[in-house]
C-alpha positions in Angstrom: 72.8 100.1 38.9 76.2 100.0 40.8 77.6 96.9 40.2 81.4 97.6 41.1 82.5 96.9 44.5 84.7 99.6 44.8 81.3 102.0 44.0 79.7 100.3 47.2 82.1 100.2 48.8 82.9 104.2 48.6 79.0 104.6 48.6 78.3 103.3 51.6 81.0 104.3 53.7 80.0 107.9 52.9 76.2 106.7 54.0 77.3 105.5 56.8 79.7 108.9 57.7 76.6 110.9 57.2 74.0 108.9 59.0 76.9 108.8 61.2 76.7 112.9 61.8 73.2 113.0 61.3 72.7 110.9 64.7 75.3 113.1 66.5 73.7 116.0 65.6 70.5 114.9 66.9 72.2 113.4 70.4 73.6 116.4 70.9 70.7 118.1 71.0 68.8 115.5 72.9 71.4 116.2 75.8 71.5 120.0 75.3 67.7 119.8 76.0 68.0 117.4 78.9 70.9 119.2 80.2 68.9 122.6 80.0 65.9 120.7 82.0 68.2 119.1 84.3 69.7 123.2 85.2 65.8 123.8 85.7 65.5 126.3 82.8 62.8 127.8 81.6 60.8 126.0 79.0 62.7 126.1 75.8 65.6 127.3 77.0 67.5 125.5 74.7 66.1 126.9 71.8 67.5 130.3 73.4 70.5 129.7 70.6 67.9 129.6 67.9 67.0 132.6 66.3 63.0 133.9 67.1 61.6 133.4 63.6 63.4 129.8 63.0 62.4 127.8 66.4 59.4 126.5 65.3 61.4 124.3 62.9 63.3 122.8 65.6 61.4 120.0 66.4 61.0 118.2 62.6 64.9 119.2 62.1 65.7 116.9 65.0 63.0 114.1 63.8 64.0 114.8 60.2 68.4 114.0 61.7 67.1 111.1 63.5 65.2 109.3 60.1 67.9 110.1 57.9 70.2 109.5 60.1 68.7 105.7 60.2 67.7 105.9 56.6 71.3 106.1 55.7 72.8 103.6 57.9 70.4 101.0 56.8 70.9 101.8 53.5 74.3 101.5 54.0 74.3 98.2 55.6 72.2 96.6 52.1 74.9 98.7 50.5 77.7 97.0 51.9 75.8 93.4 51.9 75.5 94.2 48.4 79.3 94.2 48.0 79.5 91.3 49.8 77.6 89.0 47.9 79.6 91.1 44.8 83.1 89.8 46.0 81.7 86.0 46.9 80.3 85.6 43.7 83.7 86.6 41.9 
C-alpha cells in the first residue's frame, strides 16, 4: 500500500490523464458515428477506415475504452481523497 502523498499524487494524475484520453477517444468515435449517420451514409460507413477483419472489434473496443476511462477516473478520485486524508492527518 502506498503511503507517500507524492506517490499518490503521481498515481492519480496518471490515472486522470489515462481516463481523459480514453474518454476522449470514445467521444470522438461516437461523434464520428453520429456524423456518418447525419450525412446519410450507408450503414456502418463509420467503420470503413478500419481493416475488414478488425471491424467486429470496434464496438467492444469502444465499450472497453468508455469503461476503462470511467474506472480510471474513479480510482484517481479515490487516490486523491486518500492523499488528502494523509496530508490532513500529518
